[in-house]
ZADO-1210 file (C-alpha; in nm, 4 decimals, padded with zeros to 6 digits):
<atoms>
<atom x="00.0000" y="00.0000" z="00.0000" code="UNK" pos="1"/>
<atom x="00.1250" y="00.3436" z="-00.0970" code="UNK" pos="2"/>
<atom x="00.0504" y="00.6354" z="00.1405" code="UNK" pos="3"/>
<atom x="00.1536" y="00.9995" z="00.0971" code="UNK" pos="4"/>
<atom x="00.1577" y="01.2798" z="00.3534" code="UNK" pos="5"/>
<atom x="00.0987" y="01.6317" z="00.2227" code="UNK" pos="6"/>
<atom x="00.0619" y="01.9832" z="00.3577" code="UNK" pos="7"/>
<atom x="00.2352" y="02.3123" z="00.4226" code="UNK" pos="8"/>
<atom x="00.5715" y="02.3053" z="00.5967" code="UNK" pos="9"/>
<atom x="00.5054" y="02.3048" z="00.9700" code="UNK" pos="10"/>
<atom x="00.1768" y="02.1099" z="00.9415" code="UNK" pos="11"/>
<atom x="00.3174" y="01.8047" z="01.1242" code="UNK" pos="12"/>
<atom x="00.3131" y="01.5605" z="00.8320" code="UNK" pos="13"/>
<atom x="00.6651" y="01.4272" z="00.8988" code="UNK" pos="14"/>
<atom x="00.5751" y="01.3588" z="01.2631" code="UNK" pos="15"/>
<atom x="00.2614" y="01.1700" z="01.1584" code="UNK" pos="16"/>
<atom x="00.4515" y="00.9716" z="00.8958" code="UNK" pos="17"/>
<atom x="00.7028" y="00.8615" z="01.1609" code="UNK" pos="18"/>
<atom x="00.4218" y="00.7613" z="01.3993" code="UNK" pos="19"/>
<atom x="00.2530" y="00.5539" z="01.1284" code="UNK" pos="20"/>
<atom x="00.5872" y="00.3950" z="01.0352" code="UNK" pos="21"/>
<atom x="00.6391" y="00.2800" z="01.3953" code="UNK" pos="22"/>
<atom x="00.2759" y="00.1677" z="01.4276" code="UNK" pos="23"/>
<atom x="00.2966" y="-00.0504" z="01.1152" code="UNK" pos="24"/>
<atom x="00.6332" y="-00.1951" z="01.2186" code="UNK" pos="25"/>
<atom x="00.4908" y="-00.2857" z="01.5599" code="UNK" pos="26"/>
<atom x="00.1948" y="-00.4486" z="01.3816" code="UNK" pos="27"/>
<atom x="00.4446" y="-00.6712" z="01.1992" code="UNK" pos="28"/>
<atom x="00.4021" y="-00.5104" z="00.8583" code="UNK" pos="29"/>
<atom x="00.6756" y="-00.4604" z="00.6006" code="UNK" pos="30"/>
<atom x="00.7119" y="-00.0831" z="00.5751" code="UNK" pos="31"/>
<atom x="00.9553" y="00.1734" z="00.4373" code="UNK" pos="32"/>
<atom x="00.9551" y="00.5534" z="00.4458" code="UNK" pos="33"/>
<atom x="01.0944" y="00.7932" z="00.1879" code="UNK" pos="34"/>
<atom x="01.0922" y="01.1671" z="00.1277" code="UNK" pos="35"/>
<atom x="01.0522" y="01.3957" z="-00.1692" code="UNK" pos="36"/>
<atom x="01.2635" y="01.5219" z="-00.3212" code="UNK" pos="37"/>
<atom x="01.5323" y="01.2753" z="-00.2158" code="UNK" pos="38"/>
<atom x="01.5761" y="00.9218" z="-00.0818" code="UNK" pos="39"/>
<atom x="01.7906" y="00.8170" z="-00.3799" code="UNK" pos="40"/>
<atom x="02.1418" y="00.9346" z="-00.4627" code="UNK" pos="41"/>
<atom x="02.0119" y="01.1316" z="-00.7609" code="UNK" pos="42"/>
<atom x="01.7138" y="01.2614" z="-00.5634" code="UNK" pos="43"/>
<atom x="01.9266" y="01.3932" z="-00.2770" code="UNK" pos="44"/>
<atom x="02.1493" y="01.5827" z="-00.5222" code="UNK" pos="45"/>
<atom x="01.8402" y="01.7339" z="-00.6849" code="UNK" pos="46"/>
<atom x="01.7042" y="01.8214" z="-00.3373" code="UNK" pos="47"/>
<atom x="02.0191" y="02.0178" z="-00.2568" code="UNK" pos="48"/>
<atom x="01.9723" y="02.2236" z="-00.5754" code="UNK" pos="49"/>
<atom x="01.6003" y="02.2828" z="-00.5206" code="UNK" pos="50"/>
<atom x="01.6321" y="02.4041" z="-00.1619" code="UNK" pos="51"/>
<atom x="01.9423" y="02.6219" z="-00.2150" code="UNK" pos="52"/>
<atom x="01.8488" y="02.9776" z="-00.1190" code="UNK" pos="53"/>
<atom x="02.1327" y="03.1170" z="-00.3314" code="UNK" pos="54"/>
<atom x="01.9921" y="02.9843" z="-00.6600" code="UNK" pos="55"/>
<atom x="01.7435" y="03.1678" z="-00.8795" code="UNK" pos="56"/>
<atom x="01.5496" y="02.8757" z="-01.0295" code="UNK" pos="57"/>
<atom x="01.2966" y="02.9282" z="-01.3079" code="UNK" pos="58"/>
<atom x="00.9538" y="02.7861" z="-01.2165" code="UNK" pos="59"/>
<atom x="00.9561" y="02.5372" z="-01.5060" code="UNK" pos="60"/>
<atom x="01.3070" y="02.4259" z="-01.4154" code="UNK" pos="61"/>
<atom x="01.1892" y="02.3814" z="-01.0561" code="UNK" pos="62"/>
<atom x="00.8987" y="02.1600" z="-01.1638" code="UNK" pos="63"/>
<atom x="01.1142" y="01.9471" z="-01.3931" code="UNK" pos="64"/>
<atom x="01.3714" y="01.8918" z="-01.1180" code="UNK" pos="65"/>
<atom x="01.0981" y="01.7709" z="-00.8817" code="UNK" pos="66"/>
<atom x="00.9650" y="01.5411" z="-01.1544" code="UNK" pos="67"/>
<atom x="01.3128" y="01.4008" z="-01.2223" code="UNK" pos="68"/>
<atom x="01.3639" y="01.3204" z="-00.8542" code="UNK" pos="69"/>
<atom x="01.0153" y="01.1636" z="-00.8394" code="UNK" pos="70"/>
<atom x="01.0754" y="00.9457" z="-01.1462" code="UNK" pos="71"/>
<atom x="01.3963" y="00.8093" z="-00.9956" code="UNK" pos="72"/>
<atom x="01.2302" y="00.7453" z="-00.6587" code="UNK" pos="73"/>
<atom x="00.9445" y="00.5502" z="-00.8188" code="UNK" pos="74"/>
<atom x="01.1691" y="00.3268" z="-01.0277" code="UNK" pos="75"/>
<atom x="01.4455" y="00.2743" z="-00.7731" code="UNK" pos="76"/>
<atom x="01.2483" y="00.2353" z="-00.4485" code="UNK" pos="77"/>
<atom x="00.8695" y="00.2702" z="-00.4606" code="UNK" pos="78"/>
<atom x="00.7782" y="00.0284" z="-00.7413" code="UNK" pos="79"/>
<atom x="01.0067" y="-00.2554" z="-00.6169" code="UNK" pos="80"/>
<atom x="00.8808" y="-00.2116" z="-00.2580" code="UNK" pos="81"/>
<atom x="00.5142" y="-00.2212" z="-00.3623" code="UNK" pos="82"/>
<atom x="00.5806" y="-00.5329" z="-00.5698" code="UNK" pos="83"/>
<atom x="00.7262" y="-00.6978" z="-00.2576" code="UNK" pos="84"/>
<atom x="00.4188" y="-00.6148" z="-00.0479" code="UNK" pos="85"/>
<atom x="00.5560" y="-00.3240" z="00.1527" code="UNK" pos="86"/>
<atom x="00.3650" y="-00.0318" z="00.2944" code="UNK" pos="87"/>
<atom x="00.5391" y="00.2677" z="00.1338" code="UNK" pos="88"/>
<atom x="00.5096" y="00.5952" z="00.3264" code="UNK" pos="89"/>
<atom x="00.6236" y="00.9088" z="00.1458" code="UNK" pos="90"/>
<atom x="00.6761" y="01.2582" z="00.2860" code="UNK" pos="91"/>
<atom x="00.5357" y="01.4552" z="-00.0128" code="UNK" pos="92"/>
<atom x="00.4697" y="01.3156" z="-00.3568" code="UNK" pos="93"/>
<atom x="00.2967" y="01.4195" z="-00.6796" code="UNK" pos="94"/>
<atom x="00.0372" y="01.6447" z="-00.5157" code="UNK" pos="95"/>
<atom x="00.3110" y="01.8701" z="-00.3778" code="UNK" pos="96"/>
<atom x="00.4000" y="01.9612" z="-00.7353" code="UNK" pos="97"/>
<atom x="00.0337" y="02.0141" z="-00.8182" code="UNK" pos="98"/>
<atom x="-00.0055" y="02.2530" z="-00.5224" code="UNK" pos="99"/>
<atom x="00.3307" y="02.4312" z="-00.5275" code="UNK" pos="100"/>
<atom x="00.4194" y="02.4470" z="-00.8970" code="UNK" pos="101"/>
<atom x="00.0773" y="02.3961" z="-01.0573" code="UNK" pos="102"/>
<atom x="-00.1139" y="02.6264" z="-00.8251" code="UNK" pos="103"/>
<atom x="00.1265" y="02.8643" z="-00.6503" code="UNK" pos="104"/>
<atom x="00.3712" y="02.8986" z="-00.9425" code="UNK" pos="105"/>
<atom x="00.0786" y="02.9296" z="-01.1877" code="UNK" pos="106"/>
<atom x="00.2037" y="02.6507" z="-01.4164" code="UNK" pos="107"/>
<atom x="-00.1458" y="02.4997" z="-01.4223" code="UNK" pos="108"/>
<atom x="-00.2848" y="02.2156" z="-01.2123" code="UNK" pos="109"/>
<atom x="-00.3847" y="02.0080" z="-01.5172" code="UNK" pos="110"/>
<atom x="-00.0404" y="02.0564" z="-01.6765" code="UNK" pos="111"/>
<atom x="00.1342" y="01.9301" z="-01.3652" code="UNK" pos="112"/>
<atom x="-00.1054" y="01.6369" z="-01.3241" code="UNK" pos="113"/>
<atom x="-00.0279" y="01.5313" z="-01.6826" code="UNK" pos="114"/>
<atom x="00.3487" y="01.5539" z="-01.6244" code="UNK" pos="115"/>
<atom x="00.3170" y="01.3675" z="-01.2940" code="UNK" pos="116"/>
<atom x="00.1557" y="01.0746" z="-01.4756" code="UNK" pos="117"/>
<atom x="00.4564" y="01.0578" z="-01.7075" code="UNK" pos="118"/>
<atom x="00.7130" y="01.0953" z="-01.4262" code="UNK" pos="119"/>
<atom x="00.5562" y="00.8323" z="-01.1985" code="UNK" pos="120"/>
<atom x="00.4693" y="00.5871" z="-01.4765" code="UNK" pos="121"/>
<atom x="00.1099" y="00.6217" z="-01.3489" code="UNK" pos="122"/>
<atom x="00.1989" y="00.5054" z="-00.9976" code="UNK" pos="123"/>
<atom x="00.0137" y="00.7139" z="-00.7385" code="UNK" pos="124"/>
<atom x="-00.0671" y="00.6789" z="-00.3666" code="UNK" pos="125"/>
<atom x="-00.3657" y="00.4738" z="-00.2536" code="UNK" pos="126"/>
<atom x="-00.4217" y="00.7289" z="00.0223" code="UNK" pos="127"/>
<atom x="-00.3114" y="01.0895" z="00.0635" code="UNK" pos="128"/>
<atom x="-00.3279" y="01.2439" z="00.4109" code="UNK" pos="129"/>
<atom x="-00.3439" y="01.6234" z="00.3749" code="UNK" pos="130"/>
<atom x="-00.2795" y="01.7822" z="00.7133" code="UNK" pos="131"/>
<atom x="-00.4348" y="02.1250" z="00.6797" code="UNK" pos="132"/>
<atom x="-00.3318" y="02.4293" z="00.8817" code="UNK" pos="133"/>
<atom x="-00.3884" y="02.8019" z="00.8223" code="UNK" pos="134"/>
<atom x="-00.0944" y="02.9794" z="00.6599" code="UNK" pos="135"/>
<atom x="-00.0453" y="03.2005" z="00.9670" code="UNK" pos="136"/>
<atom x="00.0176" y="02.8919" z="01.1812" code="UNK" pos="137"/>
<atom x="00.2533" y="02.7437" z="00.9211" code="UNK" pos="138"/>
<atom x="00.4577" y="03.0647" z="00.9129" code="UNK" pos="139"/>
<atom x="00.4698" y="03.0794" z="01.2919" code="UNK" pos="140"/>
<atom x="00.5863" y="02.7167" z="01.3188" code="UNK" pos="141"/>
<atom x="00.8672" y="02.7538" z="01.0646" code="UNK" pos="142"/>
<atom x="00.9771" y="03.1013" z="01.1796" code="UNK" pos="143"/>
<atom x="01.2360" y="02.9615" z="01.4211" code="UNK" pos="144"/>
<atom x="01.4096" y="02.7357" z="01.1696" code="UNK" pos="145"/>
<atom x="01.6686" y="02.8134" z="00.9047" code="UNK" pos="146"/>
<atom x="01.4280" y="02.8390" z="00.6111" code="UNK" pos="147"/>
<atom x="01.5068" y="02.6877" z="00.2701" code="UNK" pos="148"/>
<atom x="01.4310" y="02.8477" z="-00.0683" code="UNK" pos="149"/>
<atom x="01.0651" y="02.7388" z="-00.0821" code="UNK" pos="150"/>
<atom x="00.9939" y="02.8153" z="00.2839" code="UNK" pos="151"/>
<atom x="01.1113" y="03.1731" z="00.2182" code="UNK" pos="152"/>
<atom x="00.8358" y="03.2390" z="-00.0372" code="UNK" pos="153"/>
<atom x="00.6005" y="03.4103" z="00.2076" code="UNK" pos="154"/>
<atom x="00.2318" y="03.4313" z="00.2906" code="UNK" pos="155"/>
<atom x="00.0726" y="03.5001" z="-00.0509" code="UNK" pos="156"/>
<atom x="00.2575" y="03.2047" z="-00.2069" code="UNK" pos="157"/>
<atom x="00.1571" y="02.9696" z="00.0750" code="UNK" pos="158"/>
<atom x="-00.2083" y="03.0792" z="00.0512" code="UNK" pos="159"/>
<atom x="-00.2048" y="02.9658" z="-00.3122" code="UNK" pos="160"/>
<atom x="-00.0451" y="02.6359" z="-00.2101" code="UNK" pos="161"/>
<atom x="-00.3088" y="02.5745" z="00.0554" code="UNK" pos="162"/>
<atom x="-00.5950" y="02.6660" z="-00.1781" code="UNK" pos="163"/>
<atom x="-00.4590" y="02.4209" z="-00.4358" code="UNK" pos="164"/>
<atom x="-00.4524" y="02.1432" z="-00.1759" code="UNK" pos="165"/>
<atom x="-00.8098" y="02.2282" z="-00.0741" code="UNK" pos="166"/>
<atom x="-00.9120" y="02.2118" z="-00.4415" code="UNK" pos="167"/>
<atom x="-00.7603" y="01.8629" z="-00.4640" code="UNK" pos="168"/>
<atom x="-00.9359" y="01.7540" z="-00.1446" code="UNK" pos="169"/>
<atom x="-01.2728" y="01.8274" z="-00.3066" code="UNK" pos="170"/>
<atom x="-01.1761" y="01.6522" z="-00.6284" code="UNK" pos="171"/>
<atom x="-01.0284" y="01.3207" z="-00.5088" code="UNK" pos="172"/>
<atom x="-01.1825" y="01.0386" z="-00.3084" code="UNK" pos="173"/>
<atom x="-00.8451" y="00.9129" z="-00.1789" code="UNK" pos="174"/>
<atom x="-00.7496" y="01.2605" z="-00.0492" code="UNK" pos="175"/>
<atom x="-00.8162" y="01.2745" z="00.3256" code="UNK" pos="176"/>
<atom x="-00.8097" y="01.6203" z="00.4840" code="UNK" pos="177"/>
<atom x="-00.7208" y="01.6340" z="00.8533" code="UNK" pos="178"/>
<atom x="-00.7362" y="01.9400" z="01.0775" code="UNK" pos="179"/>
<atom x="-00.3714" y="02.0058" z="01.1641" code="UNK" pos="180"/>
<atom x="-00.4657" y="02.2265" z="01.4587" code="UNK" pos="181"/>
<atom x="-00.5613" y="01.9183" z="01.6594" code="UNK" pos="182"/>
<atom x="-00.3077" y="01.7563" z="01.8907" code="UNK" pos="183"/>
<atom x="-00.0486" y="01.5144" z="01.7535" code="UNK" pos="184"/>
<atom x="-00.2344" y="01.2304" z="01.9284" code="UNK" pos="185"/>
<atom x="-00.5759" y="01.3289" z="01.7893" code="UNK" pos="186"/>
<atom x="-00.4394" y="01.3531" z="01.4350" code="UNK" pos="187"/>
<atom x="-00.2746" y="01.0134" z="01.4616" code="UNK" pos="188"/>
<atom x="-00.5942" y="00.8517" z="01.5914" code="UNK" pos="189"/>
<atom x="-00.7719" y="00.9848" z="01.2835" code="UNK" pos="190"/>
<atom x="-00.4995" y="00.8475" z="01.0549" code="UNK" pos="191"/>
<atom x="-00.5124" y="00.5106" z="01.2306" code="UNK" pos="192"/>
<atom x="-00.8896" y="00.4910" z="01.1812" code="UNK" pos="193"/>
<atom x="-00.8335" y="00.5070" z="00.8045" code="UNK" pos="194"/>
<atom x="-00.5367" y="00.2677" z="00.8008" code="UNK" pos="195"/>
<atom x="-00.7012" y="-00.0007" z="01.0135" code="UNK" pos="196"/>
<atom x="-00.9400" y="-00.0765" z="00.7267" code="UNK" pos="197"/>
<atom x="-00.6390" y="-00.2022" z="00.5304" code="UNK" pos="198"/>
<atom x="-00.4516" y="-00.3987" z="00.7985" code="UNK" pos="199"/>
</atoms>
């Protein structure tokens, strides 16, 4: 089973992914976790370029770099793991590009969805957990960290990202929106209630 965690930086998705990883391991399931961009040698090199605050990256270049990292991740790790019966948990996947580059960078949601299909060889998550928080809370949570290139984009950009995610949540049946203002424990209970149907 393939499960993605999505949301604005600071929403708590990485924490929830780690909790689910431990939960599935304890339940005796085969499980791996990966992140986007990254988790392969090529992907990590692309990640370093994408998050470099000193680089002025064209929006189309940015999208294509994300897609290149994603294509490598699918072929090298995700597809083999799914074929071997693993639960694959990914911190961001195709919908991040839809929200960030398609919506916030104005490259077009449909354009990015088309390119995602090519990059992933039509392999997409069975479930997407979108942990939704207001932009003000996201900015407050990431204010204390050393922000990367995308985290430095500011409020108007992040509002577009969030609105794109909300658009997807109304469009897709496998897209589960969770209130990220709840406690870590409450959010995880909600995630577990969805996962238990499959284990």
